[in-house]
Each structure stands twice: as C-alpha cells, then as structure tokens.
C-alpha positions in Angstrom: 6.5 24.4 82.9 9.3 27.0 81.0 11.9 25.6 79.4 15.5 26.6 77.2 17.9 25.5 75.7 21.4 26.5 76.4 23.1 27.5 73.2 27.2 26.7 74.5 29.0 23.8 73.4 28.1 21.5 75.3 31.4 20.3 75.1 33.0 22.8 76.9 30.9 21.7 80.9 32.1 24.9 82.7 30.4 27.7 80.1 27.2 24.7 79.8 26.7 25.2 82.9 27.3 29.2 83.9 24.3 29.7 81.5 22.0 27.4 83.3 22.9 29.1 86.2 22.1 32.2 84.6 18.3 30.3 83.5 18.1 28.7 86.6 17.6 32.7 88.3 15.4 33.5 85.5 13.0 31.0 86.1 13.7 28.4 83.3 12.3 24.8 84.8 13.7 22.7 82.4 16.9 23.2 80.1 17.7 21.1 76.9 21.5 20.6 75.8 22.2 19.9 72.4 24.6 16.3 71.7 26.0 16.3 69.2 28.8 13.9 69.6 30.0 11.6 72.1 32.3 14.2 73.7 29.2 16.2 74.5 27.0 13.5 76.1 29.8 12.3 78.4 30.0 16.0 79.4 26.5 15.4 81.2 28.2 13.8 83.9 29.8 17.3 84.8 27.3 19.7 83.8 24.6 17.9 86.3 26.7 18.1 88.9 26.8 22.3 88.7 22.8 22.8 88.3 19.2 21.9 89.8 16.7 21.8 86.7 16.5 18.7 85.1 18.3 18.5 82.3 17.2 17.0 78.6 19.2 15.6 76.3 18.4 16.2 72.3 19.5 13.6 69.8 19.7 13.8 66.6 20.9 11.3 64.0 22.9 9.2 66.5 20.5 6.5 68.5 24.4 5.4 70.6 24.1 9.4 71.9 20.9 8.9 73.5 22.2 5.8 75.3 25.5 7.6 76.3 23.8 10.1 77.7 21.2 8.1 79.6 24.5 6.6 81.7 25.5 10.0 82.0 22.7 10.7 84.2 20.4 13.2 81.4 16.6 13.0 83.0 15.0 13.1 79.9 15.7 12.2 76.4 14.4 14.4 73.2 14.4 12.4 69.7 14.0 13.4 66.2 11.7 10.5 64.3 13.2 12.2 61.2 16.3 11.3 61.6 16.9 8.9 64.7 16.5 5.9 62.3 15.3 2.4 62.3 12.5 1.2 64.9 15.2 -0.7 66.3 17.1 1.8 67.2 14.6 3.3 69.0 13.5 0.3 70.9 17.6 0.0 72.7 16.8 3.7 73.7 13.4 3.3 75.0 13.7 0.0 76.3 17.4 1.6 78.6 15.4 4.8 79.2 12.5 2.1 80.8 14.7 0.7 83.3 16.0 4.3 84.3 12.8 5.9 84.6 13.7 8.9 82.0 11.0 10.1 79.6 10.7 10.7 76.3 10.0 13.3 73.7 8.7 12.7 70.5 10.2 15.9 68.9 8.6 16.4 65.5 9.8 19.0 62.9 7.8 20.3 59.4 11.2 20.5 58.3 12.3 17.2 59.1 9.7 14.2 59.3 10.2 10.7 58.4 9.1 8.7 55.4 5.6 7.7 57.1 4.5 3.6 56.4 1.7 3.7 55.6 -0.3 1.5 58.6 -3.0 3.2 59.5 -2.7 1.4 63.1 -3.9 2.1 66.6 -2.2 3.9 69.8 -3.3 1.6 72.5 -3.1 -1.4 74.2 -2.7 -2.0 78.1 -1.5 0.2 79.8 -0.3 1.4 83.3 -2.0 5.2 83.1 -4.6 6.1 81.4 -2.6 8.0 78.5 -3.1 5.1 76.1 -6.5 6.0 73.3 -7.2 4.2 70.8 -6.9 6.3 67.1 -6.9 5.5 63.4 -5.1 7.8 61.3 -5.3 8.8 57.4 -3.8 6.8 54.7 -0.2 7.8 55.3 0.1 7.3 51.0 -2.5 10.2 50.3 -0.7 13.0 48.7 -3.3 15.6 49.9 -1.7 15.5 52.8 -1.1 18.2 54.5 2.3 19.1 56.4 0.2 18.8 60.0 -1.3 15.9 59.2 1.9 14.2 58.3 3.4 16.0 61.7 0.7 14.0 63.6 1.5 10.5 61.7 4.5 10.7 62.7 4.0 11.5 66.1 1.6 8.6 66.5 3.9 6.3 64.6 6.5 6.7 67.3 3.9 6.5 70.1 2.8 3.1 69.0 6.3 1.5 68.4 7.7 3.1 72.5 3.9 1.9 73.6 4.5 -1.7 72.5 7.5 -1.3 74.3 4.8 -0.6 77.3 6.3 2.7 77.4 4.3 5.4 78.5 6.7 8.3 79.7 5.9 10.1 76.6 5.6 13.9 75.9 5.4 14.9 72.0 5.9 18.2 70.3 4.8 19.3 67.2 7.1 22.1 65.6 6.9 24.3 62.6 7.7 27.7 61.7 4.7 28.3 60.4 2.2 29.2 62.7 -1.3 28.1 61.5 0.4 24.7 60.7 2.0 24.3 64.3 -1.8 24.8 65.9 -3.7 22.7 63.4 -0.8 19.7 63.9 -1.5 20.3 68.0 -4.9 20.8 67.8 -5.2 17.4 65.9 -2.6 15.4 68.1 -4.8 16.3 71.4 -7.8 15.3 69.9 -6.1 11.8 70.0 -3.5 11.6 73.0 -3.6 12.6 76.4 0.1 12.6 76.6 2.1 15.8 77.9 2.6 18.2 75.1 5.6 20.6 74.7 4.4 23.8 72.3 6.8 26.6 70.5 7.1 28.5 67.3 10.3 26.4 65.9 12.7 28.9 64.8 10.7 31.6 65.3 13.8 34.1 64.4 15.0 37.2 66.2 13.4 38.7 69.7 12.2 41.4 67.3 9.7 39.4 65.6 10.1 36.4 66.6 8.3 36.7 70.4 5.7 38.0 68.4 5.4 35.0 65.9 6.1 32.7 69.4 3.0 34.8 71.6 0.4 34.1 68.7 1.3 30.3 68.2 2.1 29.5 72.0 -0.2 31.9 73.3 -3.5 30.5 70.8 -2.6 26.5 71.8 -2.8 28.0 75.4 -5.6 29.7 74.8 -7.5 26.7 74.3 -6.1 24.4 76.5 -3.5 22.8 74.7 0.2 22.4 76.0 2.5 21.3 79.3 5.7 22.7 78.4 7.1 25.5 76.3 9.6 27.2 75.2 10.0 30.4 73.2 12.7 29.9 70.6 14.2 33.1 69.7 18.1 33.9 68.1 19.0 35.5 71.3 20.5 34.5 74.5 18.6 32.1 76.0 17.6 33.7 78.6 15.4 36.0 76.3 13.4 32.9 75.6 12.5 32.8 79.4 10.8 35.9 79.7 9.6 36.0 77.0 7.7 32.7 78.0 6.7 34.2 80.9 5.1 37.2 80.0 3.1 34.8 77.2 1.8 32.8 80.2 1.2 35.7 82.6 -0.5 37.9 80.1 -2.9 34.5 80.2 -3.5 34.1 83.6 -1.5 31.3 83.8 0.9 32.0 85.8 2.7 35.0 87.8 6.2 34.7 87.8 7.8 38.1 88.5 6.7 42.0 87.9 4.2 42.6 85.6 4.3 46.5 83.6 1.5 48.6 82.5 2.3 51.5 80.5 0.7 53.9 78.2 1.7 53.9 74.3 1.9 58.0 75.3 0.2 60.3 72.6 0.0 64.3 72.1 -1.3 64.3 75.8 1.7 63.6 77.1 3.7 66.2 79.0 7.0 64.2 79.7 8.8 61.9 78.9 7.0 58.4 79.2 8.7 56.3 77.3 12.4 56.7 78.5 10.6 56.6 82.1 9.0 53.3 80.6 12.0 51.5 79.6 13.9 52.0 82.6 11.6 50.7 85.0 11.6 48.0 83.0 15.2 47.6 82.8 14.9 48.2 87.0 12.2 45.0 87.0 13.6 42.4 85.9 16.1 42.4 88.7 12.5 41.8 91.2 11.1 38.5 91.2 8.0 38.8 93.2 4.3 38.9 91.5 4.2 42.7 91.3 1.5 45.1 89.2 3.5 47.9 88.4 1.9 50.7 86.1 3.6 53.9 84.6 0.7 55.8 82.6 1.5 59.4 80.8 -1.3 61.7 81.4 -5.1 61.9 82.8 -6.9 60.2 80.7 -6.3 56.9 81.7 -3.6 57.3 84.1 -4.9 58.0 87.0 -7.3 54.9 87.1 -4.3 52.2 85.6 -2.2 53.1 88.0 -4.5 53.0 90.8 -5.5 49.3 89.7 -1.9 48.6 90.0 0.4 47.6 93.0 2.4 50.9 93.0 2.3 53.0 89.6 2.9 56.8 88.9 0.5 58.8 86.5 3.0 61.4 85.0 2.3 65.2 84.6 4.2 68.5 83.7 7.2 69.0 85.9 5.4 66.4 88.5 4.3 63.0 89.2 1.2 61.1 91.3 2.4 58.0 92.7 -0.2 55.6 93.7 0.4 52.6 96.1 -2.2 49.7 95.8 -5.3 52.3 94.9 -4.1 55.2 97.3 -2.3 58.1 96.8 0.9 58.0 98.8 2.5 60.9 97.1 3.4 63.9 94.5 7.3 63.8 93.3 8.9 66.4 91.0 9.8 65.4 87.4 12.9 64.7 88.0 12.6 61.8 91.1 10.3 60.1 89.0 12.0 56.8 88.7 13.8 57.0 91.7 10.3 57.7 93.7 8.9 54.7 92.0 11.0 52.4 92.1 11.4 53.1 95.7 7.8 51.6 96.7 8.4 49.1 94.2 10.9 47.4 97.0 8.8 48.2 100.3 5.9 46.2 98.8 
C-alpha cells in the first residue's frame, strides 16, 4: 500500500481534507496526519467526514492525544517509542485501541531512540494469529551495538509490551536517514517477527536527492521481499511522494498504477528535441490513470524497437517521426505534430 502524510496544519480541517482529496486522486491509499495538540485531535472528526481513505494519527510525546484521536475516529495510530513515555501510558493507548480494533504502528526513528531496559526477553506467547515468534535480542547495555541493532531492540521491546496485552494489530517501521542503517534494521527485524512492516527512508530530502535516496533504500527492501506499506518522505507536496512511490513499485513490477514513460537519454544522433518532447509527454501522462507504457525515442538505433515494445510510442527522426501502437506502425507525423499525435493515440488505448 502507498502511504503519504499531510503537510497542512491538522487543526485546519478544511485545508487538510483538500490535501487528502488531492492525494486520493493520485492513488494514495493511507494517509497520516500530525496530531500535536488537542485541537488537532478533535479535528479528526471533521477530517474523516470529508475523505475516503483510512487516516492514521501521528502521536509524539503525549499519550493522551492518542486516546483523543481514537475517540475522534482515527483508523490507526503511529506511536514513537522514543518519546511516548512510560509503558503504563502505552498500555492505556493499547487497551483503548484494542477495544476499537484499531492498529498501532510502532514507529522507530534512528534520531529518537529510547533508552533500552536491557532485558533479552522474548517476542512470543499465546496469540489469536500467527505473528508471534520467539526471539532473543542482544544485550542492550552492550556499547558496541550498532544503530540498526538498537532500532530493532526498541521495536521489539514495544512489540513485547503490546503482546503482553494480547494486542496484535501491530505494524512496525524502523526508519533512518542513512540507507545502509535502514536496510540493516529491516533485514534484522524481518527475521524476528512477521508483523507487517512500513518502510521508508526518513527525512530523505528534496525531490532531486530524496527520490534517489528513497529509491535505493525502499527498492532494495522491496526486492528482498520486505515491506507492506511504503512512504517516500520528501520535502515537497505530498502528491510527489505518492507519484515517486508508485514509480518505485512499477520499476520492480510489483504494482501497476498509471502510465510508464520509456524515453531515451538522447545523444549526438538525435535530430529533434527529444528532451522537450519527453518532458511534455510526462506532464500530459500525469492526468492519465490507466496502466499504459509510452515510449519517446530519439533515433533509429533503439527507437523503433523500444517504441514497438510500448503500448504507444514514437521514434523521432529529422523533421518527422513514426508512431507505433502495440508493435504496429500507425502513422508518420511531422515534427510539429509529435506531441499531439502521440497523445491522441495514448488517449485511444
């Protein structure tokens, strides 16, 4: 599932609903909202009335906000064990969530790790489902523990606490800015539990660098078979996160959502402005939902072959181009008509 997080002030229910609807339109399936205070928690009531997808309340520091969010109708909670407080506070939240059948995500961040209590412990015990498995963690007072190992232990400690309450509607995330640390943490915990894992690279940055960092981390984990929900965390409008997430999934053939653009990098053989054409095609494709492969190729070296493999494609030449549709040549068009002719064929597929 593809997830994002609103960047509006949650207390402004109207603006938050507007942004969530934009996310719904581009394929977001789960949305998280920040709940920094009681006003934001109460706003969940009105936000829920205006949206279709499940809403997760993001809670830090004050467990009472989690209780309020549950009463307001939140479909899920995200709790950070590094700042939520003592186990008794977590227990109160878990019991309230259990009464409502609301899942909890244990969200561990490398930058806000809790003090660990040093018990090896087990993750196990009677279960309604088959998630629980027995495991022993490393000695938490070991100064040689890596950040990834500390992240795993922090998550397991919270899992043990929730399981002690016979609560198993659990999802876990272990996020860091450092990609190798994130991958190490997820690989480790995936061997120890079978709860769903939410994956991502936290604070990845602006789209130019953040998409690359997220793709390396998330893509590696998905290729290893790890991950059930994903968020690409970008310093950008949230719809950009959703678009990037689907591109990662499409590149691994895990899900198809909307068009795929195949375009050549161009070289000295190109005899038309392929870069400009590809950019314009990409903009037009953002308004199309159907899973279709579109090729924009710049010369005769790879152009005809790649264009033929696409649902619709164009191989550009000097002053004219050949349009292919599912492997068949359908038209020869003048350079001035490249964009309109290609998009006309796309819309007809």
